[in-house]
BAVOBA-683677 format. One line per field, with one value per residue (C-alpha): residue number from 1; x, y, z. Coordinates in Angstrom, 3 decimals. Each point is the difference from the previous one (the first is absolute). Layout:
<filos>
seq: (NUM_...)
u: (X_...)
v: (Y_...)
w: (Z_...)
</filos>
This chain:
<filos>
seq: (1_2_3_4_5_6_7_8_9_10_11_12_13_14_15_16_17_18_19_20_21_22_23_24_25_26_27_28_29_30_31_32_33_34_35_36_37_38_39_40_41_42_43_44_45_46_47_48_49_50_51_52_53_54_55_56_57_58_59_60_61_62_63_64_65_66_67_68_69_70_71_72_73_74_75_76_77_78_79_80_81_82_83_84_85_86_87_88_89_90_91_92_93_94_95_96_97_98_99_100_101_102_103_104_105_106_107_108_109_110_111_112_113_114_115_116_117_118_119_120_121_122_123_124_125_126_127_128_129_130_131_132_133_134_135_136_137_138_139_140_141_142_143_144_145_146_147_148_149_150_151_152_153_154_155_156_157_158_159_160_161_162_163_164_165_166_167_168_169_170_171_172_173_174_175_176_177_178_179_180_181_182_183_184_185_186_187_188_189_190_191_192_193_194_195_196_197_198_199_200_201_202_203_204_205_206_207_208_209_210_211_212_213_214_215_216_217_218_219_220_221_222_223_224_225_226_227_228_229_230_231_232_233_234_235_236_237_238_239_240_241_242_243_244_245_246_247_248_249_250_251_252_253_254_255_256_257_258_259_260_261_262_263_264_265_266_267_268_269_270_271_272_273_274_275_276_277_278_279_280_281_282_283_284_285_286_287_288_289_290_291_292_293_294_295_296_297_298_299_300_301_302_303_304_305_306_307_308_309_310_311_312_313_314_315_316_317_318_319_320_321_322_323_324_325_326_327_328_329_330_331_332_333_334_335_336_337_338_339_340_341_342_343_344_345_346_347_348_349_350_351_352_353_354_355_356_357_358_359_360_361_362_363_364_365_366_367_368_369_370_371_372_373_374_375_376_377_378_379_380_381_382_383_384_385_386_387_388_389_390_391_392_393_394_395_396_397_398_399_400_401_402_403_404_405_406_407_408_409_410_411_412_413_414_415_416_417_418_419_420_421_422_423_424_425_426_427_428_429_430_431_432_433_434_435_436_437_438_439_440_441_442_443_444_445_446_447_448_449_450_451_452_453_454_455_456_457_458_459_460_461_462_463_464_465_466_467_468_469_470_471_472_473_474_475_476_477_478_479_480_481_482_483_484_485_486_487_488_489_490_491_492_493_494_495_496_497_498_499_500_501_502_503_504_505_506_507_508_509_510_511_512_513_514_515_516_517_518_519_520_521_522_523_524_525_526_527_528_529_530_531_532_533_534_535_536_537_538_539_540_541_542_543_544_545_546_547_548_549_550_551_552_553_554_555_556_557_558_559_560_561_562_563_564_565_566_567_568_569_570_571_572_573_574_575_576_577_578_579_580_581_582_583_584_585_586_587_588_589_590_591_592_593_594_595_596_597_598_599_600_601_602_603_604_605_606_607_608_609_610_611_612_613_614_615_616_617_618_619_620_621_622_623_624_625_626_627_628_629_630_631_632_633_634_635_636_637_638_639_640_641_642_643_644_645_646_647_648_649_650_651_652_653_654_655_656_657_658_659_660_661_662_663_664_665_666_667_668_669_670_671_672_673_674_675_676_677)
u: (125.698_0.290_3.965_0.277_-1.954_1.794_3.681_-1.890_-1.210_3.320_1.836_-2.299_0.099_3.801_-1.006_3.458_0.354_-3.179_0.852_1.511_-2.999_-1.666_2.063_-0.552_-3.347_-0.179_2.207_-2.736_-2.967_1.502_0.717_-4.082_-1.638_0.756_0.795_3.063_0.252_-0.305_0.321_-0.532_-0.984_0.344_-2.548_1.407_-2.146_-2.349_2.626_1.223_3.758_1.633_1.528_0.327_0.334_0.445_-0.291_-0.383_3.127_2.228_0.936_1.956_-1.460_-3.437_0.652_2.053_-3.104_-2.036_1.621_0.497_-3.992_-0.189_-3.236_-3.641_-2.520_-2.694_-2.814_-3.164_-1.451_2.962_-0.745_-3.384_1.131_2.506_-2.546_-1.618_3.215_-1.979_2.618_-0.287_0.320_0.263_0.045_1.423_1.744_0.133_-2.237_-0.463_0.488_0.769_3.212_2.484_0.869_3.632_0.102_-1.692_1.960_3.438_-0.659_-2.556_-2.673_-3.495_-1.802_0.956_-1.480_0.127_-1.401_1.018_2.182_-1.691_0.161_-2.673_-1.996_3.225_1.272_3.615_1.081_-1.293_1.035_0.004_0.061_0.671_-0.237_1.797_-3.090_-3.931_-0.307_-2.467_0.453_-2.680_-1.580_2.390_2.818_-1.422_-0.653_3.512_1.005_-2.166_1.544_3.510_-0.560_-1.771_3.629_2.074_-2.251_0.501_3.788_0.029_-1.688_2.018_3.044_-0.489_1.669_2.437_0.383_0.216_2.672_2.142_-0.426_0.818_2.888_1.228_-0.385_2.536_2.024_0.079_0.649_2.947_1.583_-0.459_1.204_3.562_0.306_-0.337_1.914_3.408_1.414_-1.570_-0.024_-3.593_0.030_0.518_-2.207_-3.091_1.017_-0.168_-3.061_-1.627_0.936_-1.490_-3.163_-0.351_0.407_-2.386_-3.263_1.382_-1.730_-0.817_2.794_2.574_2.148_2.089_0.615_2.231_0.049_2.518_-2.499_2.585_0.332_-3.634_0.461_-0.114_3.599_-0.765_-2.245_-0.022_-3.141_-0.867_-0.604_1.888_-0.295_0.479_0.169_4.158_0.545_0.215_-3.782_-1.066_-2.707_-2.099_-0.631_-2.491_-3.211_-1.591_-3.318_2.206_2.149_-3.474_-0.780_2.430_0.456_-3.413_-0.001_3.413_-1.912_-2.661_2.143_2.139_3.166_1.666_-1.721_-1.391_-1.970_-2.119_0.216_-2.495_0.468_2.241_0.956_3.389_0.846_-1.407_2.216_2.774_0.401_-1.804_-2.928_-2.384_1.387_0.530_-3.508_0.182_-3.581_1.287_3.611_1.145_2.920_1.717_2.168_3.620_0.759_3.883_0.800_-3.614_-0.062_-1.375_2.818_-1.957_-3.132_-0.797_-2.709_-1.785_-2.192_-2.951_-1.882_-2.711_-2.312_-0.302_3.549_2.028_-1.912_1.255_3.047_1.100_-0.599_2.285_2.450_0.395_0.607_2.274_2.613_-0.907_1.662_2.631_0.846_0.080_2.333_2.256_0.331_0.182_2.899_1.559_-0.175_1.540_2.791_1.034_-0.437_2.567_2.112_-0.093_0.602_3.293_0.976_-0.434_1.853_2.873_0.003_0.038_2.840_1.868_-0.721_1.532_2.867_0.227_-0.360_2.750_2.554_-0.749_-2.613_-1.955_-2.717_0.147_1.349_-3.091_-2.406_1.132_-0.013_-3.848_-0.493_1.717_-2.754_-2.550_0.923_-2.188_-3.017_0.483_0.632_3.312_1.017_0.534_0.905_-0.418_-0.372_-0.075_-1.517_2.183_3.275_2.471_-0.832_-0.055_3.277_1.178_-0.981_1.154_-3.786_-1.638_-1.999_-3.736_-2.066_-3.949_-1.824_2.067_-0.977_-3.362_0.225_1.414_-2.334_-2.946_1.314_-1.145_1.261_0.235_0.569_2.816_-0.069_3.262_-1.979_1.509_-1.892_0.634_-0.140_-0.430_2.446_-0.284_2.294_-2.329_-2.878_1.480_0.359_3.409_0.382_-0.574_1.015_-0.319_-0.852_-0.904_-2.667_-3.317_-2.946_1.385_-2.862_-0.222_2.621_2.806_-0.470_0.320_3.158_1.087_-0.901_1.465_3.295_0.092_-1.168_2.742_2.998_-1.074_-0.022_3.783_1.136_-1.616_1.638_3.231_-0.110_-0.791_2.697_2.560_-1.205_-0.181_3.666_0.636_-1.600_1.944_3.169_-0.830_-0.944_3.382_1.693_-1.689_0.895_3.186_0.212_-1.502_2.712_2.613_-1.046_0.015_3.367_1.731_-1.789_1.605_3.101_1.163_-2.352_1.363_3.804_-0.705_-0.946_2.800_2.765_-2.336_0.177_3.264_1.354_-1.615_1.361_3.745_-0.314_-0.313_3.321_2.378_3.225_-0.932_1.132_-2.212_0.500_-0.938_-3.202_-1.171_0.689_-2.498_-2.105_-0.144_-0.455_-2.783_-2.141_1.030_-1.674_-3.473_-0.189_0.309_-2.762_-1.948_0.185_-0.281_-3.356_-1.176_1.053_-1.824_-3.256_0.276_-0.138_-1.942_-3.102_0.282_-3.078_-0.688_-3.007_-1.636_0.803_-0.875_1.445_-1.832_0.261_3.802_-0.168_-1.570_2.317_2.663_-1.527_-0.172_3.343_1.815_-2.615_1.086_3.738_0.516_-3.058_-0.227_-4.283_-0.352_-4.075_-1.015_-2.940_-1.408_-1.906_-2.250_-1.108_3.392_0.458_2.851_2.558_3.212_2.056_3.168_-2.176_-0.740_3.538_0.851_-2.250_0.909_3.679_-0.332_-2.070_2.091_2.860_-1.305_-1.013_3.420_1.197_-2.611_0.905_3.957_0.442_-3.096_-0.438_-3.478_-3.040_-2.457_-0.195_-3.045_-0.090_-3.138_-0.722_-2.909_-1.254_-1.136_-1.378_3.327_3.042_0.724_1.604_1.970_0.554_2.424_0.336_1.793_0.371_3.531_3.184_-0.772_2.636_3.223_1.361_1.748_2.945_2.374_0.387_-2.170_-3.310_-3.131_1.361_0.678_-3.792_-1.698_2.813_-1.595_-3.944_0.580_1.101_-2.683_-2.207_1.884_-0.280_-3.794_-0.749_-0.833_1.643_1.249_0.081_1.645_-0.440_0.049_-3.407_-1.002_-0.056_2.621_0.807_0.748_-2.866_0.807_-2.700_-0.024_-2.518_-0.172_-2.343_-2.799_1.693_3.776_0.344)
v: (143.722_-0.630_0.648_-2.636_-2.137_0.215_-0.482_-2.930_-1.520_0.481_-1.840_-2.342_-1.167_-1.407_-3.664_-0.997_2.428_-1.090_0.493_3.670_0.966_-0.966_2.104_2.851_-1.156_0.718_3.218_1.537_-1.230_1.682_3.355_0.015_-1.097_0.792_-2.937_-1.008_-3.412_-2.188_-3.740_-1.960_-3.732_-2.668_-3.016_-3.588_-2.605_1.221_1.534_4.141_0.210_3.850_1.278_3.462_2.072_3.306_2.693_3.602_0.497_-2.580_-2.716_-3.017_-2.317_0.598_-2.153_-2.871_0.325_-0.719_-2.417_-1.979_0.226_-2.466_-0.666_0.924_-2.877_1.264_-0.981_-0.053_3.195_1.908_-1.845_1.470_3.454_-0.160_-1.521_2.499_2.767_2.512_1.991_-1.350_2.936_-0.550_3.114_-1.496_-3.764_-0.905_-3.035_-0.572_-3.596_1.580_0.697_-2.381_1.248_-0.411_2.392_3.048_-0.755_-0.144_3.199_2.139_0.317_0.990_1.329_-2.174_-0.006_-2.992_-1.306_-2.938_-0.093_-1.207_-0.524_-1.374_-1.195_-1.796_0.928_-0.280_1.971_2.822_3.577_1.584_3.780_0.415_3.038_-0.406_1.878_0.186_1.715_-1.562_-0.473_1.784_-1.131_2.210_-2.014_-3.174_0.767_1.096_-3.074_-2.122_1.912_-0.942_-3.327_-0.640_0.582_-1.524_-3.298_0.635_-0.053_-2.737_-2.693_1.349_-0.527_-3.322_-1.917_2.067_-0.427_-3.521_-0.146_2.385_-2.474_-2.980_2.159_1.451_-3.859_-1.163_2.776_-0.463_-4.018_0.811_2.092_-2.365_-2.574_1.643_0.699_-3.540_-1.558_0.463_-2.375_1.018_-1.792_-0.522_3.283_2.112_-1.945_0.513_3.938_0.204_-1.734_2.220_3.309_-1.974_-1.041_3.954_1.464_-2.240_0.128_2.602_-2.232_1.413_-2.922_-2.370_-2.625_-2.884_-2.813_-2.733_-3.390_-2.658_-2.925_-2.199_2.328_0.628_3.910_3.406_0.836_3.283_2.984_2.732_2.506_3.364_0.809_0.011_-3.455_-0.062_-3.814_-0.605_-3.284_-3.220_-0.734_-3.161_-1.483_-1.345_3.572_-0.138_-0.227_-3.718_1.373_2.426_-3.408_-2.490_3.042_-0.044_-3.853_-0.160_2.651_-2.176_-2.922_0.868_1.301_-3.223_2.047_3.217_2.936_3.758_-0.121_3.046_0.050_2.690_1.950_-1.956_1.730_-2.406_1.700_3.216_0.597_-1.360_2.302_2.965_-0.336_1.695_3.289_0.005_-0.795_-3.390_-1.569_-3.607_-1.962_-2.611_-2.168_-1.234_-2.675_-0.615_-3.570_-0.798_-3.507_-1.213_1.045_3.239_2.399_2.867_2.341_3.354_1.675_2.811_2.356_1.144_3.500_-0.649_-3.344_-2.323_-0.753_1.043_-0.174_-2.744_2.033_0.820_-3.528_-1.189_2.550_-1.023_-3.756_0.856_2.337_-3.197_-2.243_2.288_0.313_-3.724_-0.056_2.002_-1.884_-3.146_1.381_1.581_-3.333_-1.824_2.852_-0.549_-4.168_0.416_1.987_-2.116_-3.047_1.963_0.669_-3.518_-1.240_2.110_-0.673_-3.836_0.643_1.561_-2.829_-2.451_2.305_0.166_-3.884_-0.993_2.504_-1.855_2.279_-0.753_0.606_3.410_1.083_-1.448_1.478_3.232_-0.454_-0.599_2.921_2.509_-1.354_0.347_3.314_2.588_-2.550_0.925_-3.569_-1.877_-3.815_-0.749_-3.877_-3.060_-3.525_-3.240_-3.077_-1.700_-1.087_0.291_3.514_1.097_-1.536_1.604_3.342_-0.419_1.006_-1.245_-2.383_0.862_0.756_-1.733_3.537_-0.311_-3.519_0.774_2.320_-1.725_-2.583_2.324_1.814_3.084_3.313_0.007_2.897_-0.601_0.723_1.735_2.180_-1.115_-1.642_-3.877_-0.285_-3.479_-1.155_-2.467_-2.029_-1.665_0.269_-1.564_1.520_1.162_2.319_3.414_3.567_2.381_3.767_2.871_2.423_1.017_0.621_-2.152_0.326_-3.323_1.147_0.618_-3.533_-1.794_1.861_-1.115_-3.498_-0.028_1.133_-2.274_-2.650_0.689_0.333_-4.004_-0.984_2.023_-1.799_-3.495_0.699_0.679_-3.139_-2.117_1.353_-0.500_-3.643_-0.993_1.675_-2.120_-2.892_-0.136_0.493_-3.179_-1.670_0.866_-1.667_-2.434_-1.121_0.684_-2.037_-3.215_0.727_0.194_-2.903_-1.881_1.403_-1.302_-3.321_-0.145_0.447_0.571_-3.282_-1.701_0.774_-0.966_-3.588_-0.307_0.598_-2.359_-2.365_-0.072_0.463_-3.325_-1.758_0.995_-0.917_-3.659_0.139_-2.821_2.369_2.561_0.703_-0.071_3.910_0.387_-2.280_2.354_3.119_-1.374_-0.937_3.491_1.623_-2.493_1.158_3.101_0.039_-1.849_3.038_2.496_-1.606_-0.356_3.607_0.979_-1.921_1.721_3.340_-1.113_-1.005_4.002_1.659_-2.709_0.693_2.922_2.041_2.559_2.277_-3.190_-2.308_0.944_-1.172_-2.957_-1.321_0.356_-1.749_-2.802_-0.353_-0.106_-2.484_-2.322_0.661_-1.651_-2.245_-1.601_0.893_-1.234_-2.781_1.913_0.871_3.509_0.619_3.534_2.147_3.636_1.345_3.403_2.138_0.314_4.124_0.778_0.843_2.785_-1.710_0.486_-1.772_-3.026_-0.508_-0.097_-2.731_-2.211_0.683_-1.291_-3.105_-0.967_0.199_-2.108_-2.374_-0.204_-0.104_-2.678_-2.264_0.822_-0.447_-1.147_-3.536_0.260_-1.784_2.727_3.526_2.457_3.274_2.380_3.440_2.069_3.247_2.004_3.679_1.689_-2.542_-3.083_-3.086_-3.072_-2.574_-3.212_-2.824_-3.497_-3.165_-0.285_0.629_3.514_2.530_-0.159_3.317_2.539_-1.086_1.837_-1.246_-1.156_-1.719_0.864_3.128_1.746_-0.514_1.308_3.189_0.216_-0.225_2.340_2.460_0.025_0.376_2.815_1.761_-0.542_1.386_-3.722_-2.313_-3.535_-2.355_-3.627_-2.272_-3.992_-1.714_-2.048_-3.283_0.186_1.976_4.111_2.501_3.421_2.758_3.349_3.059_2.726_2.836_0.074_2.970_1.850_2.311)
w: (41.191_-3.985_0.285_2.506_-2.125_-2.792_2.203_0.818_-3.308_-1.228_2.914_0.021_-3.653_1.075_0.805_0.709_2.658_2.010_3.430_-0.499_-1.831_3.081_2.281_-2.149_-0.118_3.811_-0.004_-2.575_2.468_2.906_-1.913_-1.507_2.942_3.629_1.933_2.328_-1.300_-3.632_-0.290_-2.560_-0.190_-3.140_0.490_-0.455_0.738_2.539_1.525_0.170_-0.052_0.873_-3.349_1.297_3.415_-0.063_2.490_-0.725_2.616_-1.813_2.249_-1.184_3.163_-1.263_-3.151_2.230_2.552_-2.759_-1.445_3.256_1.221_-3.273_-2.324_1.032_-0.857_-1.898_2.053_-1.488_2.047_-1.869_-3.629_0.329_0.806_-2.947_-2.474_-1.516_-0.402_1.986_2.780_3.016_2.846_3.125_2.700_3.406_-1.196_3.759_0.653_-4.083_-1.082_-3.506_1.340_2.063_2.990_-0.233_-2.978_2.084_3.075_-2.014_-1.945_2.177_-2.455_1.024_-2.964_-3.567_-3.792_-2.278_-3.039_-1.917_-2.827_-3.091_-3.727_-2.386_3.455_1.198_3.428_0.050_3.248_2.388_0.536_3.329_1.703_3.676_2.169_3.478_1.969_-0.462_-3.468_-2.047_-3.768_-2.092_-3.367_-2.040_1.285_-0.505_-3.900_-0.232_1.531_-2.557_-3.206_1.630_0.791_-3.399_-1.536_2.273_-0.661_-3.540_0.577_2.223_-2.479_-3.049_2.330_1.418_-3.134_-0.101_3.605_-0.017_-2.737_1.871_3.116_-1.585_-1.090_2.669_1.526_-2.383_0.417_3.997_-0.558_-2.821_2.983_2.702_-2.391_-0.648_3.732_0.903_-3.031_1.256_2.830_3.537_3.475_1.418_1.830_-2.700_-2.088_2.499_0.107_-3.997_-0.095_2.489_-2.041_-3.087_1.429_1.255_-3.240_-1.959_2.638_2.638_2.576_3.360_1.736_-1.747_1.317_-1.025_2.530_-0.244_1.780_0.863_0.553_1.235_3.248_-0.197_0.315_-1.998_-0.984_-2.461_0.312_-2.460_0.344_-1.896_3.783_3.258_1.675_4.005_-0.110_-0.279_-1.632_-0.056_0.519_1.057_-2.280_3.082_0.480_-3.104_1.102_-0.441_-2.003_-2.116_-1.225_-0.293_-1.999_-2.911_0.716_-1.684_-2.629_-1.360_0.488_-2.219_-2.836_0.297_0.612_1.888_-1.621_1.043_2.726_1.045_3.930_0.882_3.309_2.167_3.152_0.255_-3.329_1.207_2.650_-1.672_-3.210_1.845_-2.733_2.178_-0.328_-3.333_-1.280_-1.079_-0.714_-0.762_-0.773_-2.652_0.617_-2.951_0.932_-1.126_-0.839_-0.665_-1.014_0.653_3.443_1.631_0.657_1.049_-1.112_-1.267_2.080_-1.680_2.398_-2.566_0.900_-2.487_0.773_-2.295_-0.973_-3.466_-3.135_-2.613_-1.513_3.368_1.397_-2.893_0.397_3.509_-0.859_-2.347_2.163_2.752_-2.465_-0.901_4.120_0.008_-3.396_1.920_3.335_-2.209_-1.627_3.074_2.035_-2.931_-0.807_3.952_0.001_-2.874_2.412_2.582_-2.514_-1.086_3.281_1.005_-2.925_0.989_3.754_-1.178_-2.355_2.672_2.412_-1.975_-0.608_3.664_0.394_-2.838_2.467_2.838_1.820_3.319_1.294_0.898_-3.298_-1.523_2.281_-0.232_-3.942_0.757_2.083_-2.753_-2.175_2.604_1.539_-2.054_0.821_3.782_0.453_1.862_-0.129_3.615_-0.442_-2.336_1.266_-2.717_-0.042_-2.154_2.094_-2.678_-1.148_4.224_0.323_-2.831_1.036_3.704_1.254_3.563_0.131_-0.583_2.553_0.944_-1.157_-3.099_-0.601_0.497_-2.818_-2.341_0.480_-0.216_-3.003_1.311_1.443_3.704_2.795_1.975_4.050_-0.708_-2.163_-3.569_-2.494_-0.932_-3.760_-1.578_-2.510_-3.022_-2.396_-3.077_1.794_3.332_3.273_0.215_3.217_1.305_0.139_2.728_-1.163_1.918_-1.869_0.707_-2.228_-3.354_-2.963_-1.822_-2.925_3.152_1.478_-3.158_-0.983_3.463_-0.530_-3.399_0.976_2.920_-2.320_-2.244_2.658_0.945_-3.652_-0.780_3.541_-1.241_-3.697_1.715_2.467_-3.035_-2.244_2.855_0.678_-3.894_0.041_3.128_-1.313_-3.778_2.094_2.094_-2.945_-1.564_3.176_-0.307_-3.210_1.105_2.853_-1.905_-3.133_2.619_1.935_-3.290_-1.359_3.897_-0.374_-3.771_0.822_3.182_1.453_-3.092_0.995_3.454_-1.073_-2.421_2.825_2.105_-2.304_-0.788_2.785_1.536_-3.680_0.976_3.519_-1.144_-1.453_1.594_-0.991_2.383_3.465_3.295_0.074_-3.892_0.545_3.230_-1.986_-3.253_2.917_1.400_-3.249_-0.816_3.510_-0.786_-3.645_1.678_2.785_-3.002_-1.875_2.737_0.864_-3.500_-0.029_2.940_-1.783_-3.214_2.228_2.117_-3.738_-1.981_2.679_1.939_-0.026_-2.804_-1.706_-0.963_2.831_3.426_3.018_0.655_-3.720_0.264_3.261_-1.232_-3.025_1.877_2.683_-3.053_-1.365_3.615_0.304_-3.305_0.124_3.483_0.662_3.533_0.311_-0.133_1.211_-0.812_1.519_-0.466_2.663_-0.522_-2.251_-2.377_-1.685_-1.917_2.358_-1.063_-2.687_2.619_2.581_-2.127_-0.828_2.971_1.614_-2.771_0.467_3.606_-1.012_-2.852_2.647_2.789_-2.357_-1.163_3.080_1.265_-3.709_0.676_3.846_1.921_-1.232_0.355_-2.070_0.369_-0.386_0.764_-1.379_1.536_-1.585_2.190_-1.525_3.241_0.215_-0.013_-0.515_-1.919_2.329_-2.005_2.048_-1.163_2.243_-0.590_1.805_-0.461_2.560_1.450_-0.672_2.172_1.503_-2.166_-1.928_-2.051_-3.858_-2.512_1.118_1.021_1.807_-2.967_-1.322_3.622_-0.538_-3.992_1.612_2.431_-2.015_-2.747_2.983_1.497_-3.869_0.296_3.460_1.316_2.666_-0.093_3.162_-0.214_2.507_0.505_0.149_3.696_-1.828_-2.794_-3.130_-0.171_-0.267_-2.119_0.378_-2.377_0.819_-2.002_-0.617_-2.617_-1.444_-0.016_2.759)
</filos>
């Protein structure tokens, strides 16, 4: 006995190795006293926590089984039995209230001897011996057990400060290792996996799981645990018991923010994580808050009631904060990667449009950017007609109109999803995509690409429109300059010829034929001046970028009325919209030729010009009260003007009809589509 005692004293004087010393003590007890089993329990906050479990025939399962049993509550009966420090000898534990029945059943114990581990009147634990059959311990066994327990108590009391320091160092080292594992860029599943490993190293919990949720789709998307889980993911959040939701919500309302919550014994969590078979006595939930939204939680299944001590609690929260930072970093890097792909795609879309790409090419470009996400773009519809015409996309369906008006994703009957698009905050159209189970970042990525497509197309159309407007302004300025030049040069030349022919025609020295020739020259000069004036009016008042067709017709009507003295009445019907430049110029050409013919050939007193804008076509009607039109004849005259009008209408995809009015006069009616074929 003295040799064992010296050995024990030497071992217990090393306080930094308390657990090793207690295991050594258990071995010495089995060598000193005839017993089959020895256990040491340490007293903490009114509970006896298993520290060592050892059999004479070593079995690793014994310690695992002891840990699974969890702490033993120090009842009043047990406290009174151990208060005096005397050994408690039990011949047969069956039916004895001091020994929990689960211990006797698990380890098949019959006779037991127990003694409090006391130092200076302070109880720090219990040393217990057991025999597999009924063989009572005697007084001598009790005395030796008390002596060994006294040395063990002294070692425990002296080692506890060092144990606290060592535990703190272990927590800090485990946190450092966990932080190192989480510092690199990781996806959500890898973050969850490494968090589980780090928590297992910190606390060795019965169970540990990390669940990540998509609150937009109301489901649990990722579930990683320390034990196998039979429930496949995703898990609808509707499966979470309402009682658990209310408990967590009440705790968060009490603290004013998401914070760790003890959820105790929860059957649904037990079934999901397999906590019951791991000896779990309660659960601790630590929320993972990313960008001010709940993105998931860590669930620890703790074997000892009462949760964690303050240092462990702080370490658990610190590790949860590290996991949150890793999730935030991963999502930020994912967002940046998506933005880079988005910019690359938009740049290529812009280049494709510059090369005149059609809709199929653009959709293929979008699909190249989305294929890694399992998303396919099936079609596009645009609200703005000019954009739709530029891309040559079909008109939107009623379902697509409803999507952009509502501004929300809609599930279509053909299995696609209709994604609303916007431009400068206003509805712009929709994308049709084939995809399933998209999370919020993927949805935002699809919307961003679609909105980018609309913006690129809009800018391209705007640039083309500005280029066209610039060319139109240049042409307008050139027509105005040419009209002025013609008026100032050729026009004045015709006037001079007419005046000179008239003056020479009255000379008495000239013969009849010479005078007739001069008269003919004067008439031709006057006719040339009138034709030139018509051409100048056509140049000066033609539709341009800043002068729509109704304004051009009004200017033409005023000029003809002032020059000819014929009353010209202009009326506009329907809602006016700008037409393609070719259509406006063709209608203006018809109006100009019709007015010129009425002035030169009909002998009318009034001309009515009516311009009507219908839903799909534009109709121009010019009616005079003159002599009407004769059967087509050769030579100069109104027939040449009619040919010019028909040619203009043909180029614009329209038609021209010329008839005599029932009363008198001529009716010229031109019809042309609102857009070019």
